[in-house]
Residue frames as a rotation matrix with the C-alpha (Angstrom) as fourth column:
MET 1
0.285 0.029 0.958 -24.01
0.944 -0.184 -0.275 -8.48
0.168 0.983 -0.080 6.48
PHE 2
-0.147 -0.418 -0.896 -22.13
0.499 -0.814 0.298 -5.21
-0.854 -0.404 0.328 6.08
TYR 3
0.714 0.362 0.599 -22.83
0.699 -0.408 -0.588 -2.31
0.031 0.838 -0.544 3.80
GLU 4
-0.125 -0.856 -0.501 -19.96
0.614 -0.464 0.639 -0.12
-0.779 -0.228 0.584 2.70
THR 5
0.903 0.323 -0.282 -20.00
0.019 -0.688 -0.726 3.06
-0.428 0.650 -0.627 0.67
LEU 6
0.089 -0.879 0.468 -17.36
0.909 0.264 0.323 2.95
-0.408 0.397 0.822 -2.05
MET 7
0.566 0.014 -0.824 -15.82
-0.018 -0.999 -0.030 6.31
-0.824 0.032 -0.565 -2.87
LEU 8
0.646 -0.389 0.657 -14.57
0.733 0.074 -0.676 7.23
0.214 0.918 0.333 -6.32
VAL 9
0.483 -0.596 -0.641 -11.25
0.179 -0.650 0.739 9.05
-0.857 -0.471 -0.208 -5.81
CYS 10
0.436 -0.317 0.843 -9.76
0.896 0.063 -0.439 10.94
0.086 0.946 0.312 -8.74
PRO 11
-0.641 -0.716 -0.275 -7.55
0.718 -0.687 0.116 13.93
-0.272 -0.123 0.954 -9.49
GLN 12
0.099 0.649 -0.755 -9.12
0.232 -0.753 -0.616 17.40
-0.968 -0.114 -0.225 -9.80
THR 13
-0.365 -0.367 -0.855 -7.47
-0.684 -0.517 0.514 17.90
-0.632 0.773 -0.062 -13.17
PRO 14
0.695 0.679 0.236 -9.43
-0.326 0.590 -0.739 16.29
-0.641 0.436 0.631 -15.99
GLY 15
-0.107 -0.709 -0.697 -7.69
-0.994 0.068 0.084 14.03
-0.012 0.702 -0.712 -18.46
PRO 16
0.368 0.200 -0.908 -7.24
-0.413 0.910 0.033 10.41
0.833 0.363 0.418 -19.45
LEU 17
0.070 -0.265 0.962 -6.98
-0.992 0.086 0.096 8.17
-0.108 -0.960 -0.257 -16.39
ARG 18
-0.492 -0.173 -0.853 -6.02
-0.181 0.979 -0.094 4.64
0.852 0.109 -0.513 -15.50
PHE 19
0.604 0.732 0.314 -7.78
-0.551 0.099 0.829 2.69
0.576 -0.674 0.463 -12.75
ALA 20
-0.596 -0.795 0.116 -5.73
-0.590 0.335 -0.735 1.57
0.546 -0.506 -0.668 -9.71
ALA 21
0.539 0.819 0.197 -7.19
-0.792 0.412 0.451 -1.58
0.288 -0.399 0.871 -8.15
PHE 22
-0.058 -0.456 0.888 -6.40
-0.638 0.701 0.318 -4.84
-0.767 -0.548 -0.332 -6.46
ALA 23
-0.913 -0.402 -0.069 -5.88
-0.325 0.614 0.720 -7.99
-0.248 0.679 -0.691 -8.56
SER 24
-0.343 0.799 -0.495 -8.66
-0.605 0.215 0.766 -9.70
0.718 0.562 0.410 -10.51
GLY 25
-0.315 0.324 -0.892 -11.09
0.569 0.817 0.096 -11.38
0.759 -0.477 -0.442 -8.16
CYS 26
-0.908 -0.001 -0.419 -11.49
0.345 -0.570 -0.746 -8.35
-0.238 -0.822 0.518 -5.92
SER 27
-0.062 0.982 0.178 -15.20
0.989 0.085 -0.122 -7.52
-0.135 0.168 -0.977 -5.67
TYR 28
0.358 0.158 -0.920 -14.51
0.241 -0.968 -0.073 -3.79
-0.902 -0.195 -0.385 -5.36
ARG 29
-0.716 -0.630 -0.300 -12.43
-0.193 -0.234 0.953 -3.90
-0.671 0.740 0.046 -8.53
ALA 30
-0.704 0.516 0.488 -15.32
0.710 0.544 0.448 -5.67
-0.034 0.662 -0.749 -10.30
LEU 31
0.343 0.835 -0.431 -17.70
0.783 -0.507 -0.359 -2.91
-0.518 -0.214 -0.828 -9.16
GLY 32
0.017 -0.435 -0.900 -15.30
-0.161 -0.890 0.427 -0.28
-0.987 0.138 -0.085 -10.50
GLU 33
-0.918 -0.382 0.109 -14.88
0.015 0.242 0.970 -2.06
-0.397 0.892 -0.217 -13.80
ARG 34
-0.279 0.902 0.329 -18.66
0.952 0.304 -0.028 -2.43
-0.126 0.305 -0.944 -14.14
TRP 35
0.460 0.430 -0.777 -19.10
0.400 -0.881 -0.252 1.32
-0.793 -0.195 -0.577 -13.50
LEU 36
-0.422 -0.702 -0.574 -16.40
-0.290 -0.495 0.819 2.13
-0.859 0.512 0.006 -16.07
ALA 37
-0.861 0.145 0.488 -18.13
0.479 0.555 0.680 -0.09
-0.173 0.819 -0.547 -18.63
GLU 38
0.168 0.982 -0.088 -21.43
0.921 -0.188 -0.341 1.69
-0.352 -0.024 -0.936 -17.96
GLN 39
0.416 -0.099 -0.904 -19.64
-0.036 -0.995 0.092 4.97
-0.909 -0.006 -0.417 -18.65
GLN 40
0.941 -0.101 0.324 -18.27
0.339 0.321 -0.884 3.43
-0.014 0.942 0.336 -21.86
ALA 41
0.600 -0.797 0.063 -14.77
-0.798 -0.591 0.117 4.16
-0.056 -0.121 -0.991 -20.63
ALA 42
0.816 -0.461 -0.349 -12.02
0.301 0.854 -0.424 1.85
0.493 0.241 0.836 -21.85
VAL 43
0.605 -0.554 0.572 -9.53
-0.764 -0.607 0.220 2.26
0.225 -0.570 -0.790 -19.01
GLU 44
0.001 -0.717 -0.697 -6.34
-0.085 0.695 -0.714 0.36
0.996 0.060 -0.060 -18.33
VAL 45
0.948 0.297 0.117 -6.23
-0.161 0.128 0.979 -1.26
0.276 -0.946 0.169 -14.87
HIS 46
-0.118 -0.989 0.089 -3.04
-0.455 -0.026 -0.890 -0.94
0.883 -0.146 -0.447 -12.84
GLU 47
0.645 0.370 -0.668 -2.83
0.303 0.679 0.668 -3.58
0.701 -0.634 0.326 -10.11
VAL 48
-0.211 -0.654 0.727 -1.57
-0.601 -0.499 -0.624 -2.49
0.771 -0.568 -0.288 -6.70
ASN 49
-0.372 -0.066 -0.926 -1.26
0.406 0.885 -0.226 -4.24
0.835 -0.460 -0.302 -3.34
SER 50
-0.559 0.172 -0.811 -2.66
0.797 -0.158 -0.583 -1.69
-0.228 -0.972 -0.048 -0.86
TYR 51
0.588 0.805 0.074 -5.13
0.808 -0.581 -0.096 1.10
-0.034 0.116 -0.993 -0.45
HIS 52
0.398 -0.529 -0.749 -2.20
0.103 -0.786 0.610 3.43
-0.912 -0.319 -0.258 0.23
SER 53
-0.673 -0.653 0.346 -0.73
0.377 0.099 0.921 2.52
-0.636 0.751 0.179 -3.16
MET 54
-0.030 0.752 0.659 -4.09
0.997 -0.027 0.076 3.28
0.075 0.659 -0.748 -4.80
LEU 55
0.809 0.373 -0.454 -4.21
0.466 -0.878 0.109 6.73
-0.358 -0.300 -0.884 -3.22
ALA 56
-0.054 -0.909 -0.414 -0.59
0.061 -0.417 0.907 7.41
-0.997 0.024 0.078 -4.20
CYS 57
-0.597 -0.075 0.799 -1.46
0.767 0.240 0.596 6.55
-0.236 0.968 -0.086 -7.82
VAL 58
0.473 0.836 0.279 -4.37
0.871 -0.491 -0.006 9.01
0.132 0.246 -0.960 -7.70
ALA 59
0.632 -0.268 -0.727 -2.14
0.239 -0.825 0.512 11.70
-0.737 -0.497 -0.457 -6.19
SER 60
-0.485 -0.834 0.263 0.14
0.500 -0.017 0.866 11.35
-0.718 0.551 0.425 -9.24
GLY 61
-0.255 0.481 -0.839 -2.74
-0.533 -0.794 -0.294 12.81
-0.807 0.372 0.459 -11.29
ARG 62
-0.585 -0.067 -0.808 -3.03
-0.793 0.255 0.553 9.90
0.169 0.965 -0.202 -13.70
TYR 63
-0.832 0.259 -0.491 -5.26
0.263 0.963 0.062 7.41
0.489 -0.078 -0.869 -11.88
ALA 64
-0.021 0.829 0.559 -8.67
-0.871 -0.290 0.396 6.97
0.490 -0.479 0.728 -10.30
CYS 65
-0.852 -0.211 -0.479 -9.60
0.003 0.913 -0.408 4.34
0.523 -0.349 -0.777 -7.70
LEU 66
0.371 0.924 0.088 -12.40
-0.243 0.005 0.970 3.08
0.896 -0.382 0.227 -5.47
LEU 67
-0.819 -0.570 -0.069 -11.84
-0.056 0.199 -0.978 3.16
0.571 -0.797 -0.195 -1.73
PRO 68
0.041 0.814 -0.579 -14.23
0.836 0.289 0.466 2.10
0.547 -0.503 -0.669 1.01
GLN 69
0.464 0.236 0.854 -15.42
-0.115 -0.940 0.322 5.19
0.878 -0.248 -0.408 2.92
SER 70
0.998 -0.058 -0.021 -14.23
0.031 0.174 0.984 3.63
-0.053 -0.983 0.176 6.17
VAL 71
0.278 -0.952 0.130 -10.70
0.936 0.299 0.186 3.29
-0.216 0.069 0.974 4.77
LEU 72
-0.025 -0.256 0.966 -10.66
0.627 -0.757 -0.184 6.74
0.778 0.602 0.179 3.15
SER 73
0.803 0.405 0.438 -11.74
-0.064 -0.672 0.738 8.33
0.593 -0.620 -0.514 6.44
LEU 74
0.811 -0.563 -0.162 -8.51
0.365 0.270 0.891 7.00
-0.457 -0.782 0.424 8.01
MET 75
-0.096 -0.848 0.520 -6.32
0.982 0.003 0.187 8.48
-0.160 0.529 0.833 5.27
THR 76
-0.081 0.007 -0.997 -5.47
0.060 -0.998 -0.012 12.00
-0.995 -0.061 0.081 4.18
LEU 77
0.620 0.373 0.690 -6.90
0.710 0.106 -0.696 12.88
-0.333 0.922 -0.199 0.80
PRO 78
-0.510 -0.858 0.055 -4.22
0.795 -0.446 0.412 14.67
-0.329 0.254 0.909 -1.24
GLU 79
-0.327 0.361 -0.873 -5.05
0.008 -0.923 -0.384 18.32
-0.945 -0.133 0.299 -2.00
ASN 80
-0.676 -0.021 -0.736 -5.22
-0.693 -0.319 0.646 17.68
-0.249 0.947 0.201 -5.75
CYS 81
-0.926 0.305 -0.222 -7.83
0.201 0.897 0.394 14.90
0.319 0.320 -0.892 -5.39
LEU 82
-0.340 0.904 0.261 -11.62
-0.915 -0.382 0.129 14.67
0.217 -0.194 0.957 -5.17
SER 83
-0.990 0.135 -0.040 -13.80
0.140 0.974 -0.176 11.93
0.015 -0.180 -0.984 -3.74
GLU 84
-0.355 0.934 0.030 -17.49
-0.933 -0.357 0.050 11.20
0.057 -0.010 0.998 -4.17
PRO 85
-0.225 0.344 0.912 -19.75
-0.350 0.845 -0.405 8.28
-0.909 -0.410 -0.070 -3.28
LEU 86
-0.717 -0.057 -0.694 -20.06
-0.693 0.164 0.702 5.88
0.074 0.985 -0.157 -6.21
CYS 87
0.065 0.739 -0.671 -22.00
-0.396 0.636 0.662 2.88
0.916 0.222 0.334 -4.94
GLU 88
0.292 0.086 0.952 -22.81
-0.936 0.228 0.266 0.64
-0.194 -0.970 0.148 -1.99
ALA 89
-0.339 -0.428 -0.838 -21.13
-0.512 0.831 -0.217 -2.72
0.789 0.356 -0.501 -1.54
THR 90
0.670 0.575 0.469 -22.60
-0.729 0.393 0.560 -5.57
0.138 -0.718 0.683 0.49
THR 91
-0.451 -0.831 -0.327 -20.26
-0.637 0.556 -0.535 -7.98
0.626 -0.033 -0.779 2.29
GLN 92
0.727 0.668 0.156 -21.43
-0.615 0.535 0.580 -11.28
0.304 -0.517 0.800 3.78
LEU 93
-0.428 -0.798 0.424 -19.49
-0.896 0.436 -0.083 -13.63
-0.119 -0.416 -0.902 6.01
ILE 94
0.702 0.602 -0.381 -20.02
-0.663 0.747 -0.041 -17.20
0.260 0.281 0.924 4.78
TRP 95
-0.442 -0.830 0.339 -18.46
-0.890 0.454 -0.048 -20.36
-0.115 -0.323 -0.939 6.19
ARG 96
-0.503 0.158 -0.850 -18.78
-0.313 0.883 0.349 -24.10
0.806 0.441 -0.395 5.76
SER 97
0.543 0.788 0.290 -21.51
-0.640 0.165 0.750 -25.75
0.543 -0.593 0.594 7.85
GLY 98
0.944 -0.109 -0.312 -20.06
0.271 0.796 0.542 -27.47
0.189 -0.596 0.781 10.88
LEU 99
0.075 -0.968 0.239 -16.78
0.406 -0.189 -0.894 -25.57
0.911 0.164 0.379 10.74
SER 100
0.960 0.145 -0.239 -15.50
0.272 -0.288 0.918 -24.92
0.065 -0.947 -0.316 14.23
ALA 101
0.000 -0.983 0.184 -12.44
0.779 -0.115 -0.616 -22.71
0.627 0.143 0.766 14.29
PRO 102
0.047 -0.015 -0.999 -11.46
0.892 -0.450 0.048 -20.36
-0.450 -0.893 -0.008 17.16
ALA 103
-0.882 -0.415 -0.222 -10.48
0.275 -0.837 0.473 -17.59
-0.382 0.357 0.853 14.74
LEU 104
-0.632 0.719 0.289 -13.87
0.280 -0.136 0.950 -17.79
0.723 0.681 -0.115 12.98
SER 105
0.180 0.710 -0.680 -15.70
0.921 0.121 0.370 -17.75
0.345 -0.693 -0.632 16.32
GLU 106
-0.236 -0.360 -0.903 -13.81
0.704 -0.704 0.096 -14.66
-0.670 -0.613 0.420 17.50
TRP 107
-0.983 -0.118 0.141 -14.30
0.183 -0.619 0.764 -12.93
-0.003 0.777 0.630 14.13
ARG 108
-0.269 0.960 0.072 -18.07
0.563 0.096 0.821 -13.55
0.782 0.261 -0.566 14.33
LYS 109
0.206 0.296 -0.933 -18.18
0.966 -0.212 0.147 -12.13
-0.154 -0.931 -0.330 17.86
LEU 110
-0.660 -0.533 -0.529 -16.32
0.426 -0.846 0.321 -9.01
-0.619 -0.014 0.785 16.74
LEU 111
-0.890 0.346 0.296 -18.64
0.178 -0.334 0.926 -8.51
0.420 0.877 0.235 13.77
GLN 112
0.027 0.954 -0.299 -21.74
0.783 0.166 0.599 -8.98
0.621 -0.250 -0.742 15.93
SER 113
-0.018 -0.079 -0.997 -20.48
0.869 -0.493 0.023 -6.45
-0.494 -0.866 0.077 18.48
VAL 114
-0.917 -0.330 -0.223 -19.89
0.165 -0.824 0.542 -3.88
-0.363 0.460 0.810 15.73
ALA 115
-0.659 0.725 0.200 -23.31
0.314 0.024 0.949 -4.55
0.684 0.688 -0.243 14.19
ILE 116
0.160 0.746 -0.646 -25.07
0.941 0.082 0.328 -4.11
0.298 -0.661 -0.689 17.54
GLY 117
0.788 0.505 -0.352 -23.48
0.614 -0.688 0.387 -1.02
-0.047 -0.521 -0.852 18.57
C-alpha cells in the first residue's frame, strides 16, 4: 500500500479556472472532482494525457490540476503558479489469485524494496 500526497497546483492570479486532469476513471481526477464539488465549484474538466500537459495548462493561467507530490518534485513549478497539499491518496496493488507473471513478480519486488527502505 502506498500513500501519496496530492498537490493542488493553480495560478497565482485569481479568476475562473478549468480543471486539467486525465480521462474519466482516473482516481486522482475523481478526488479532484470530489474536492471541487465540496467547494461548490462547477468547473469544466479539460482532459490531458500527461502530467507535463497538466502543468502547462496551469502555467497558462486558466487551469488548476492535482499532481502527486513525487511527480511535482521532479518538475519545475512555473513562477506564476502555487502548489499546496490537498489530500492523501492510497494506492493498493491487487492481482488475481494464482496469477504468475514475471512482470508482476518483479514489480512486487521493486515495491517491497521501496517500502522497506
